[in-house]
Biopython code that builds the backbone (N, CA, C, O; Angstrom):
import numpy as np
from Bio.PDB.StructureBuilder import StructureBuilder

atoms = [
    (1, "LEU", "N", (30.054, 15.274, 171.893)),
    (1, "LEU", "CA", (29.065, 14.323, 172.529)),
    (1, "LEU", "C", (28.147, 14.744, 173.481)),
    (1, "LEU", "O", (28.417, 15.649, 174.271)),
    (2, "ASN", "N", (27.230, 14.241, 173.472)),
    (2, "ASN", "CA", (26.155, 14.759, 174.415)),
    (2, "ASN", "C", (26.304, 14.186, 175.845)),
    (2, "ASN", "O", (26.697, 13.026, 175.975)),
    (3, "ALA", "N", (26.027, 14.899, 176.858)),
    (3, "ALA", "CA", (26.230, 14.237, 178.103)),
    (3, "ALA", "C", (24.951, 13.373, 178.395)),
    (3, "ALA", "O", (23.887, 13.590, 177.815)),
    (4, "ALA", "N", (25.106, 12.433, 179.279)),
    (4, "ALA", "CA", (24.166, 11.402, 179.477)),
    (4, "ALA", "C", (22.788, 11.976, 179.990)),
    (4, "ALA", "O", (21.696, 11.462, 179.749)),
    (5, "SER", "N", (22.978, 12.990, 180.650)),
    (5, "SER", "CA", (21.780, 13.850, 181.333)),
    (5, "SER", "C", (21.019, 14.501, 180.151)),
    (5, "SER", "O", (19.807, 14.706, 180.211)),
    (6, "GLN", "N", (21.745, 14.804, 179.120)),
    (6, "GLN", "CA", (20.963, 15.622, 177.949)),
    (6, "GLN", "C", (20.240, 14.461, 177.093)),
    (6, "GLN", "O", (19.208, 14.672, 176.456)),
    (7, "MET", "N", (20.838, 13.317, 177.144)),
    (7, "MET", "CA", (20.128, 12.279, 176.299)),
    (7, "MET", "C", (19.075, 11.402, 177.102)),
    (7, "MET", "O", (18.523, 10.434, 176.577)),
    (8, "LEU", "N", (18.859, 11.758, 178.262)),
    (8, "LEU", "CA", (17.965, 11.061, 179.195)),
    (8, "LEU", "C", (16.518, 11.083, 178.662)),
    (8, "LEU", "O", (15.856, 10.047, 178.605)),
    (9, "PRO", "N", (16.008, 12.362, 178.246)),
    (9, "PRO", "CA", (14.620, 12.539, 177.756)),
    (9, "PRO", "C", (14.131, 11.575, 176.400)),
    (9, "PRO", "O", (12.988, 11.155, 176.216)),
    (10, "ILE", "N", (15.159, 11.380, 175.633)),
    (10, "ILE", "CA", (14.769, 10.644, 174.565)),
    (10, "ILE", "C", (14.678, 9.236, 174.797)),
    (10, "ILE", "O", (14.276, 8.477, 173.914)),
    (11, "SER", "N", (15.045, 8.819, 175.987)),
    (11, "SER", "CA", (14.797, 7.372, 176.456)),
    (11, "SER", "C", (13.430, 7.321, 177.032)),
    (11, "SER", "O", (12.981, 6.193, 177.236)),
    (12, "TRP", "N", (12.667, 8.377, 177.339)),
    (12, "TRP", "CA", (11.421, 8.263, 178.035)),
    (12, "TRP", "C", (10.363, 7.724, 177.131)),
    (12, "TRP", "O", (10.346, 8.250, 176.018)),
    (13, "PRO", "N", (9.436, 6.752, 177.368)),
    (13, "PRO", "CA", (8.600, 6.008, 176.390)),
    (13, "PRO", "C", (7.725, 7.068, 175.755)),
    (13, "PRO", "O", (7.469, 7.100, 174.551)),
    (14, "GLU", "N", (7.257, 7.987, 176.712)),
    (14, "GLU", "CA", (6.343, 9.134, 176.361)),
    (14, "GLU", "C", (6.853, 9.951, 175.242)),
    (14, "GLU", "O", (6.071, 10.528, 174.487)),
    (15, "PHE", "N", (8.099, 10.020, 175.108)),
    (15, "PHE", "CA", (8.885, 10.961, 174.144)),
    (15, "PHE", "C", (9.398, 10.137, 172.966)),
    (15, "PHE", "O", (9.153, 10.504, 171.817)),
    (16, "GLY", "N", (10.103, 9.037, 173.219)),
    (16, "GLY", "CA", (10.913, 8.444, 172.294)),
    (16, "GLY", "C", (10.077, 7.311, 171.496)),
    (16, "GLY", "O", (10.588, 6.836, 170.481)),
    (17, "ASN", "N", (9.044, 6.949, 171.846)),
    (17, "ASN", "CA", (8.367, 5.768, 171.356)),
    (17, "ASN", "C", (7.119, 6.301, 170.053)),
    (17, "ASN", "O", (6.143, 5.626, 169.726)),
    (18, "VAL", "N", (7.402, 7.336, 169.618)),
    (18, "VAL", "CA", (6.338, 7.773, 168.734)),
    (18, "VAL", "C", (6.651, 6.970, 167.343)),
    (18, "VAL", "O", (7.808, 7.023, 166.924)),
    (19, "HIS", "N", (5.808, 6.331, 166.711)),
    (19, "HIS", "CA", (5.951, 5.579, 165.506)),
    (19, "HIS", "C", (6.437, 6.527, 164.269)),
    (19, "HIS", "O", (5.909, 7.608, 164.008)),
    (20, "PRO", "N", (7.440, 5.998, 163.606)),
    (20, "PRO", "CA", (8.020, 6.814, 162.454)),
    (20, "PRO", "C", (6.876, 7.156, 161.404)),
    (20, "PRO", "O", (7.072, 8.155, 160.712)),
    (21, "PHE", "N", (5.811, 6.502, 161.227)),
    (21, "PHE", "CA", (4.779, 6.583, 160.378)),
    (21, "PHE", "C", (3.487, 7.218, 160.881)),
    (21, "PHE", "O", (2.438, 7.125, 160.242)),
    (22, "VAL", "N", (3.592, 7.888, 162.084)),
    (22, "VAL", "CA", (2.405, 8.478, 162.812)),
    (22, "VAL", "C", (1.827, 9.513, 161.950)),
    (22, "VAL", "O", (2.657, 10.285, 161.470)),
    (23, "PRO", "N", (0.793, 9.681, 161.688)),
    (23, "PRO", "CA", (0.068, 10.776, 161.016)),
    (23, "PRO", "C", (0.556, 12.091, 161.752)),
    (23, "PRO", "O", (0.727, 12.096, 162.971)),
    (24, "VAL", "N", (0.767, 13.174, 160.985)),
    (24, "VAL", "CA", (1.358, 14.572, 161.436)),
    (24, "VAL", "C", (0.157, 15.110, 162.504)),
    (24, "VAL", "O", (0.391, 15.681, 163.570)),
    (25, "GLU", "N", (-0.845, 14.872, 162.100)),
    (25, "GLU", "CA", (-2.070, 15.436, 162.969)),
    (25, "GLU", "C", (-1.872, 14.894, 164.325)),
    (25, "GLU", "O", (-2.287, 15.532, 165.292)),
    (26, "GLN", "N", (-1.253, 13.734, 164.472)),
    (26, "GLN", "CA", (-1.156, 12.944, 165.732)),
    (26, "GLN", "C", (0.096, 13.162, 166.456)),
    (26, "GLN", "O", (0.302, 12.527, 167.491)),
    (27, "ALA", "N", (0.930, 13.981, 166.020)),
    (27, "ALA", "CA", (2.193, 14.424, 166.339)),
    (27, "ALA", "C", (2.144, 15.878, 166.699)),
    (27, "ALA", "O", (3.234, 16.382, 166.966)),
    (28, "ALA", "N", (1.217, 16.551, 166.748)),
    (28, "ALA", "CA", (1.229, 18.058, 166.912)),
    (28, "ALA", "C", (2.285, 18.635, 167.957)),
    (28, "ALA", "O", (2.969, 19.621, 167.682)),
    (29, "GLY", "N", (2.383, 17.919, 169.254)),
    (29, "GLY", "CA", (3.395, 18.338, 170.174)),
    (29, "GLY", "C", (4.758, 18.241, 169.491)),
    (29, "GLY", "O", (5.572, 19.155, 169.623)),
    (30, "TYR", "N", (5.031, 17.118, 168.743)),
    (30, "TYR", "CA", (6.342, 17.288, 168.285)),
    (30, "TYR", "C", (6.663, 18.330, 167.437)),
    (30, "TYR", "O", (7.725, 18.948, 167.504)),
    (31, "GLN", "N", (5.717, 18.561, 166.584)),
    (31, "GLN", "CA", (5.809, 19.508, 165.422)),
    (31, "GLN", "C", (5.996, 20.858, 166.265)),
    (31, "GLN", "O", (6.952, 21.547, 165.909)),
    (32, "GLU", "N", (5.285, 21.299, 167.247)),
    (32, "GLU", "CA", (5.290, 22.475, 167.968)),
    (32, "GLU", "C", (6.770, 22.662, 168.736)),
    (32, "GLU", "O", (7.286, 23.768, 168.896)),
    (33, "MET", "N", (7.319, 21.510, 169.147)),
    (33, "MET", "CA", (8.577, 21.582, 169.767)),
    (33, "MET", "C", (9.749, 21.763, 168.645)),
    (33, "MET", "O", (10.792, 22.406, 168.765)),
    (34, "PHE", "N", (9.373, 21.157, 167.733)),
    (34, "PHE", "CA", (10.605, 21.371, 166.614)),
    (34, "PHE", "C", (10.464, 22.857, 166.005)),
    (34, "PHE", "O", (11.446, 23.524, 165.679)),
    (35, "ALA", "N", (9.133, 23.298, 165.889)),
    (35, "ALA", "CA", (9.154, 24.542, 165.309)),
    (35, "ALA", "C", (9.724, 25.752, 166.487)),
    (35, "ALA", "O", (10.121, 26.854, 166.109)),
    (36, "ARG", "N", (9.692, 25.386, 167.804)),
    (36, "ARG", "CA", (10.054, 26.409, 168.653)),
    (36, "ARG", "C", (11.707, 26.294, 168.667)),
    (36, "ARG", "O", (12.445, 27.277, 168.738)),
    (37, "LEU", "N", (12.100, 25.093, 168.598)),
    (37, "LEU", "CA", (13.577, 24.789, 168.538)),
    (37, "LEU", "C", (14.119, 25.568, 167.274)),
    (37, "LEU", "O", (15.047, 26.363, 167.423)),
    (38, "GLN", "N", (13.605, 25.373, 166.146)),
    (38, "GLN", "CA", (13.952, 26.001, 164.841)),
    (38, "GLN", "C", (14.118, 27.613, 165.099)),
    (38, "GLN", "O", (15.172, 28.215, 164.893)),
    (39, "LYS", "N", (13.098, 28.122, 165.507)),
    (39, "LYS", "CA", (12.884, 29.504, 165.826)),
    (39, "LYS", "C", (14.183, 29.992, 166.709)),
    (39, "LYS", "O", (14.949, 30.867, 166.305)),
    (40, "LYS", "N", (14.317, 29.373, 167.856)),
    (40, "LYS", "CA", (15.328, 29.591, 168.798)),
    (40, "LYS", "C", (16.778, 29.479, 168.119)),
    (40, "LYS", "O", (17.644, 30.280, 168.469)),
    (41, "LEU", "N", (17.051, 28.526, 167.181)),
    (41, "LEU", "CA", (18.260, 28.442, 166.575)),
    (41, "LEU", "C", (18.572, 29.455, 165.554)),
    (41, "LEU", "O", (19.726, 29.837, 165.361)),
    (42, "GLU", "N", (17.455, 29.936, 164.834)),
    (42, "GLU", "CA", (17.534, 31.083, 163.885)),
    (42, "GLU", "C", (17.998, 32.368, 164.613)),
    (42, "GLU", "O", (18.755, 33.162, 164.053)),
    (43, "ILE", "N", (17.560, 32.550, 165.801)),
    (43, "ILE", "CA", (17.742, 33.772, 166.538)),
    (43, "ILE", "C", (19.055, 33.654, 167.226)),
    (43, "ILE", "O", (19.635, 34.715, 167.454)),
    (44, "ILE", "N", (19.684, 32.426, 167.634)),
    (44, "ILE", "CA", (20.967, 32.395, 168.231)),
    (44, "ILE", "C", (22.019, 32.501, 167.106)),
    (44, "ILE", "O", (23.121, 32.991, 167.350)),
    (45, "THR", "N", (21.686, 32.039, 165.850)),
    (45, "THR", "CA", (22.681, 31.995, 164.752)),
    (45, "THR", "C", (22.668, 33.062, 163.776)),
    (45, "THR", "O", (23.596, 33.209, 162.981)),
    (46, "GLY", "N", (21.413, 33.986, 163.813)),
    (46, "GLY", "CA", (21.312, 34.889, 162.772)),
    (46, "GLY", "C", (20.959, 34.278, 161.470)),
    (46, "GLY", "O", (20.846, 34.983, 160.468)),
    (47, "PHE", "N", (20.810, 33.217, 161.447)),
    (47, "PHE", "CA", (20.306, 32.621, 159.959)),
    (47, "PHE", "C", (18.906, 33.030, 159.753)),
    (47, "PHE", "O", (18.168, 33.370, 160.677)),
    (48, "ASP", "N", (18.549, 32.987, 158.464)),
    (48, "ASP", "CA", (17.127, 33.218, 158.111)),
    (48, "ASP", "C", (16.234, 32.023, 158.446)),
    (48, "ASP", "O", (15.043, 32.148, 158.728)),
    (49, "ALA", "N", (16.904, 30.819, 158.397)),
    (49, "ALA", "CA", (16.053, 29.647, 158.655)),
    (49, "ALA", "C", (17.185, 28.585, 159.035)),
    (49, "ALA", "O", (18.389, 28.755, 158.842)),
    (50, "VAL", "N", (16.593, 27.467, 159.604)),
    (50, "VAL", "CA", (17.482, 26.448, 159.935)),
    (50, "VAL", "C", (16.643, 25.070, 159.848)),
    (50, "VAL", "O", (15.415, 25.010, 159.904)),
    (51, "CYS", "N", (17.486, 24.018, 159.708)),
    (51, "CYS", "CA", (16.984, 22.797, 159.524)),
    (51, "CYS", "C", (17.412, 21.895, 160.611)),
    (51, "CYS", "O", (18.573, 21.969, 161.013)),
    (52, "LEU", "N", (16.500, 20.964, 161.175)),
    (52, "LEU", "CA", (16.929, 20.082, 162.071)),
    (52, "LEU", "C", (17.613, 18.799, 161.494)),
    (52, "LEU", "O", (17.927, 17.877, 162.247)),
    (53, "GLN", "N", (17.815, 18.757, 160.285)),
    (53, "GLN", "CA", (18.594, 17.519, 159.524)),
    (53, "GLN", "C", (19.956, 18.351, 159.299)),
    (53, "GLN", "O", (20.025, 19.577, 159.213)),
    (54, "PRO", "N", (20.962, 17.494, 159.226)),
    (54, "PRO", "CA", (21.208, 16.146, 159.273)),
    (54, "PRO", "C", (21.228, 15.740, 160.777)),
    (54, "PRO", "O", (21.349, 16.572, 161.675)),
    (55, "ASN", "N", (21.112, 14.504, 160.971)),
    (55, "ASN", "CA", (21.110, 13.823, 162.302)),
    (55, "ASN", "C", (22.581, 13.385, 162.899)),
    (55, "ASN", "O", (22.991, 13.537, 164.049)),
    (56, "ALA", "N", (23.224, 12.818, 161.813)),
    (56, "ALA", "CA", (24.628, 12.369, 161.991)),
    (56, "ALA", "C", (25.601, 13.483, 162.209)),
    (56, "ALA", "O", (25.467, 14.537, 161.588)),
    (57, "GLY", "N", (26.606, 13.296, 163.089)),
    (57, "GLY", "CA", (27.705, 14.033, 163.460)),
    (57, "GLY", "C", (28.292, 14.444, 161.914)),
    (57, "GLY", "O", (28.358, 15.621, 161.561)),
    (58, "SER", "N", (28.622, 13.550, 161.225)),
    (58, "SER", "CA", (29.545, 13.683, 160.064)),
    (58, "SER", "C", (28.722, 14.595, 158.986)),
    (58, "SER", "O", (29.293, 15.463, 158.325)),
    (59, "GLN", "N", (27.309, 14.311, 158.872)),
    (59, "GLN", "CA", (26.699, 15.166, 158.009)),
    (59, "GLN", "C", (26.556, 16.623, 158.546)),
    (59, "GLN", "O", (26.636, 17.569, 157.763)),
    (60, "GLY", "N", (26.327, 16.824, 159.999)),
    (60, "GLY", "CA", (26.519, 18.168, 160.321)),
    (60, "GLY", "C", (27.727, 18.890, 160.162)),
    (60, "GLY", "O", (27.792, 20.094, 159.916)),
    (61, "GLU", "N", (28.796, 18.022, 160.328)),
    (61, "GLU", "CA", (30.145, 18.618, 160.250)),
    (61, "GLU", "C", (30.279, 19.081, 158.725)),
    (61, "GLU", "O", (30.843, 20.144, 158.461)),
    (62, "TYR", "N", (29.776, 18.301, 157.779)),
    (62, "TYR", "CA", (29.904, 18.646, 156.326)),
    (62, "TYR", "C", (29.060, 20.112, 156.119)),
    (62, "TYR", "O", (29.543, 21.091, 155.550)),
    (63, "ALA", "N", (27.821, 20.053, 156.649)),
    (63, "ALA", "CA", (26.900, 21.020, 156.495)),
    (63, "ALA", "C", (27.538, 22.363, 157.125)),
    (63, "ALA", "O", (27.346, 23.463, 156.607)),
    (64, "GLY", "N", (28.227, 22.196, 158.154)),
    (64, "GLY", "CA", (28.767, 23.316, 158.881)),
    (64, "GLY", "C", (30.048, 23.902, 158.022)),
    (64, "GLY", "O", (30.270, 25.103, 157.869)),
    (65, "LEU", "N", (30.713, 23.008, 157.579)),
    (65, "LEU", "CA", (31.864, 23.444, 156.593)),
    (65, "LEU", "C", (31.412, 24.242, 155.456)),
    (65, "LEU", "O", (31.898, 25.326, 155.133)),
    (66, "ARG", "N", (30.330, 23.563, 154.797)),
    (66, "ARG", "CA", (29.706, 24.364, 153.789)),
    (66, "ARG", "C", (29.238, 25.713, 153.957)),
    (66, "ARG", "O", (29.482, 26.636, 153.179)),
    (67, "CYS", "N", (28.455, 25.797, 155.161)),
    (67, "CYS", "CA", (28.208, 27.212, 155.711)),
    (67, "CYS", "C", (29.307, 28.110, 155.741)),
    (67, "CYS", "O", (29.253, 29.241, 155.259)),
    (68, "ILE", "N", (30.402, 27.575, 156.354)),
    (68, "ILE", "CA", (31.600, 28.434, 156.597)),
    (68, "ILE", "C", (32.114, 28.976, 155.139)),
    (68, "ILE", "O", (32.363, 30.161, 154.919)),
    (69, "MET", "N", (32.235, 27.911, 154.171)),
    (69, "MET", "CA", (32.743, 28.331, 152.877)),
    (69, "MET", "C", (31.908, 29.319, 152.285)),
    (69, "MET", "O", (32.445, 30.316, 151.802)),
    (70, "GLU", "N", (30.481, 29.169, 152.249)),
    (70, "GLU", "CA", (29.612, 30.124, 151.581)),
    (70, "GLU", "C", (29.785, 31.542, 152.375)),
    (70, "GLU", "O", (29.698, 32.613, 151.775)),
    (71, "TYR", "N", (30.030, 31.454, 153.742)),
    (71, "TYR", "CA", (30.151, 32.788, 154.337)),
    (71, "TYR", "C", (31.240, 33.595, 153.667)),
    (71, "TYR", "O", (31.054, 34.740, 153.256)),
    (72, "HIS", "N", (32.502, 32.877, 153.567)),
    (72, "HIS", "CA", (33.600, 33.427, 153.079)),
    (72, "HIS", "C", (33.461, 33.833, 151.651)),
    (72, "HIS", "O", (34.018, 34.834, 151.201)),
    (73, "LYS", "N", (32.713, 33.045, 150.956)),
    (73, "LYS", "CA", (32.571, 33.304, 149.326)),
    (73, "LYS", "C", (31.711, 34.646, 149.409)),
    (73, "LYS", "O", (31.979, 35.533, 148.599)),
    (74, "SER", "N", (30.633, 34.858, 150.396)),
    (74, "SER", "CA", (29.917, 36.005, 150.333)),
    (74, "SER", "C", (30.517, 37.370, 150.703)),
    (74, "SER", "O", (29.997, 38.464, 150.485)),
    (75, "ARG", "N", (31.781, 37.111, 151.341)),
    (75, "ARG", "CA", (32.467, 38.403, 151.763)),
    (75, "ARG", "C", (33.820, 38.490, 150.676)),
    (75, "ARG", "O", (34.753, 39.267, 150.881)),
    (76, "GLY", "N", (33.764, 37.657, 149.617)),
    (76, "GLY", "CA", (34.799, 37.726, 148.693)),
    (76, "GLY", "C", (36.109, 37.329, 149.200)),
    (76, "GLY", "O", (37.119, 37.790, 148.669)),
    (77, "GLU", "N", (36.192, 36.433, 150.277)),
    (77, "GLU", "CA", (37.348, 35.915, 150.881)),
    (77, "GLU", "C", (37.558, 34.464, 150.644)),
    (77, "GLU", "O", (37.780, 33.664, 151.553)),
    (78, "THR", "N", (37.476, 34.140, 149.317)),
    (78, "THR", "CA", (37.635, 32.664, 148.823)),
    (78, "THR", "C", (39.085, 32.127, 149.096)),
    (78, "THR", "O", (39.328, 30.930, 148.945)),
    (79, "GLN", "N", (39.917, 32.901, 149.445)),
    (79, "GLN", "CA", (41.133, 32.456, 149.824)),
    (79, "GLN", "C", (41.224, 31.660, 151.331)),
    (79, "GLN", "O", (42.101, 30.874, 151.691)),
    (80, "ARG", "N", (40.057, 32.111, 152.070)),
    (80, "ARG", "CA", (40.125, 31.305, 153.382)),
    (80, "ARG", "C", (39.430, 30.099, 153.170)),
    (80, "ARG", "O", (38.205, 30.013, 153.261)),
    (81, "ASN", "N", (40.332, 28.978, 152.831)),
    (81, "ASN", "CA", (39.779, 27.834, 152.467)),
    (81, "ASN", "C", (40.706, 26.532, 153.102)),
    (81, "ASN", "O", (40.787, 25.381, 152.673)),
    (82, "VAL", "N", (41.321, 27.114, 154.199)),
    (82, "VAL", "CA", (42.057, 25.972, 154.746)),
    (82, "VAL", "C", (41.334, 25.461, 156.195)),
    (82, "VAL", "O", (40.794, 26.246, 156.974)),
    (83, "CYS", "N", (41.415, 24.154, 156.385)),
    (83, "CYS", "CA", (40.717, 23.497, 157.343)),
    (83, "CYS", "C", (41.870, 22.741, 158.161)),
    (83, "CYS", "O", (42.538, 21.899, 157.561)),
    (84, "LEU", "N", (42.110, 22.996, 159.430)),
    (84, "LEU", "CA", (43.148, 22.350, 160.290)),
    (84, "LEU", "C", (42.500, 21.380, 160.902)),
    (84, "LEU", "O", (41.518, 21.559, 161.624)),
    (85, "ILE", "N", (43.102, 20.122, 160.603)),
    (85, "ILE", "CA", (42.559, 18.803, 161.242)),
    (85, "ILE", "C", (43.618, 18.010, 162.070)),
    (85, "ILE", "O", (44.522, 17.386, 161.514)),
    (86, "PRO", "N", (43.478, 18.060, 163.306)),
    (86, "PRO", "CA", (44.514, 17.300, 164.187)),
    (86, "PRO", "C", (44.596, 15.801, 163.873)),
    (86, "PRO", "O", (43.638, 15.197, 163.388)),
    (87, "ILE", "N", (45.667, 15.268, 164.138)),
    (87, "ILE", "CA", (46.071, 13.821, 163.911)),
    (87, "ILE", "C", (45.019, 12.931, 164.588)),
    (87, "ILE", "O", (44.718, 11.787, 164.251)),
    (88, "SER", "N", (44.576, 13.561, 165.473)),
    (88, "SER", "CA", (43.648, 12.524, 166.300)),
    (88, "SER", "C", (42.073, 12.642, 165.861)),
    (88, "SER", "O", (41.148, 12.116, 166.479)),
    (89, "ALA", "N", (41.961, 13.360, 164.783)),
    (89, "ALA", "CA", (40.503, 13.524, 164.239)),
    (89, "ALA", "C", (40.026, 12.311, 163.585)),
    (89, "ALA", "O", (40.721, 11.510, 162.960)),
    (90, "HIS", "N", (38.653, 12.254, 163.811)),
    (90, "HIS", "CA", (37.854, 11.128, 163.281)),
    (90, "HIS", "C", (38.072, 11.184, 161.782)),
    (90, "HIS", "O", (38.361, 12.247, 161.234)),
    (91, "GLY", "N", (37.945, 10.127, 161.161)),
    (91, "GLY", "CA", (38.142, 10.003, 159.767)),
    (91, "GLY", "C", (37.261, 10.779, 158.869)),
    (91, "GLY", "O", (37.603, 11.071, 157.723)),
    (92, "THR", "N", (36.035, 11.141, 159.430)),
    (92, "THR", "CA", (35.127, 11.881, 158.374)),
    (92, "THR", "C", (35.577, 13.260, 158.726)),
    (92, "THR", "O", (34.792, 14.027, 158.167)),
    (93, "ASN", "N", (36.418, 13.891, 159.349)),
    (93, "ASN", "CA", (36.591, 15.254, 159.334)),
    (93, "ASN", "C", (37.556, 15.518, 158.290)),
    (93, "ASN", "O", (37.419, 16.681, 157.909)),
    (94, "PRO", "N", (38.456, 14.923, 157.686)),
    (94, "PRO", "CA", (39.330, 15.346, 156.437)),
    (94, "PRO", "C", (38.383, 15.066, 155.183)),
    (94, "PRO", "O", (38.417, 15.681, 154.117)),
    (95, "ALA", "N", (37.496, 13.972, 155.539)),
    (95, "ALA", "CA", (36.601, 13.772, 154.208)),
    (95, "ALA", "C", (35.450, 14.930, 154.066)),
    (95, "ALA", "O", (34.984, 15.269, 152.978)),
    (96, "SER", "N", (35.139, 15.374, 155.072)),
    (96, "SER", "CA", (34.053, 16.576, 154.928)),
    (96, "SER", "C", (34.763, 17.874, 154.426)),
    (96, "SER", "O", (34.205, 18.703, 153.707)),
    (97, "ALA", "N", (36.025, 17.964, 154.867)),
    (97, "ALA", "CA", (36.675, 19.117, 154.453)),
    (97, "ALA", "C", (37.142, 19.083, 152.923)),
    (97, "ALA", "O", (37.167, 20.078, 152.199)),
    (98, "ALA", "N", (37.499, 17.825, 152.551)),
    (98, "ALA", "CA", (37.784, 17.627, 151.079)),
    (98, "ALA", "C", (36.540, 17.758, 150.314)),
    (98, "ALA", "O", (36.617, 18.367, 149.247)),
    (99, "MET", "N", (35.472, 17.314, 150.661)),
    (99, "MET", "CA", (34.206, 17.451, 149.885)),
    (99, "MET", "C", (33.578, 18.825, 149.772)),
    (99, "MET", "O", (32.829, 19.210, 148.874)),
    (100, "SER", "N", (34.067, 19.603, 150.989)),
    (100, "SER", "CA", (33.965, 21.176, 150.789)),
    (100, "SER", "C", (34.925, 21.936, 150.046)),
    (100, "SER", "O", (34.956, 23.165, 150.100)),
    (101, "LYS", "N", (35.772, 21.192, 149.299)),
    (101, "LYS", "CA", (36.855, 21.771, 148.719)),
    (101, "LYS", "C", (37.858, 22.778, 149.401)),
    (101, "LYS", "O", (38.360, 23.774, 148.882)),
    (102, "MET", "N", (38.039, 22.295, 150.689)),
    (102, "MET", "CA", (38.824, 22.934, 151.489)),
    (102, "MET", "C", (40.372, 22.451, 151.332)),
    (102, "MET", "O", (40.485, 21.371, 150.752)),
    (103, "LYS", "N", (41.401, 22.979, 151.690)),
    (103, "LYS", "CA", (42.780, 22.544, 151.791)),
    (103, "LYS", "C", (43.035, 22.082, 153.198)),
    (103, "LYS", "O", (42.704, 22.865, 154.088)),
    (104, "ILE", "N", (43.595, 20.885, 153.552)),
    (104, "ILE", "CA", (43.486, 20.119, 154.525)),
    (104, "ILE", "C", (44.873, 20.253, 155.226)),
    (104, "ILE", "O", (45.810, 19.787, 154.578)),
    (105, "VAL", "N", (45.134, 20.742, 156.295)),
    (105, "VAL", "CA", (46.423, 20.846, 156.958)),
    (105, "VAL", "C", (46.569, 20.213, 158.254)),
    (105, "VAL", "O", (47.642, 20.275, 158.854)),
]
sb = StructureBuilder()
sb.init_structure("model")
sb.init_model(0)
sb.init_chain("A")
sb.init_seg("    ")
for serial, (resi, resn, name, xyz) in enumerate(atoms, 1):
    if name == "N":
        sb.init_residue(resn, " ", resi, " ")
    sb.init_atom(name, np.array(xyz, "f"), 0.0, 1.0, " ", f" {name:<3s}", serial, name[0])
structure = sb.get_structure()
C-alpha cells in the first residue's frame, strides 16, 4: 500500500483534475512525466521497456507473476513454478498464481 504522503500529490487539483478525454497536445506535461518514469523504471529493472499499466494491484500481481514465469522459461528452469501463498493473502493472490499456471502452496 502507498503511504498517505505518497498519495498526496494526486489529490492536488492542478495534477489530478485533468479530463480523461483531454487532447494529447494539451497534456504534454503528463506525457513527459510518464516518459521519464518509464525510462527510470527500465533502468532500475533492466527491462527493454515497461508499461505503466495495469493500475489495479491484482493486475500488477498477475503481470509480475507472468514476468517471473517467462524469466524461468528463458533460462530453461520451467520446474520453478511454485508460488507460496500465505493463508492471510488476498483472494486475488491464488487466482493470479493459478492463471499463471503456477502450483499454489
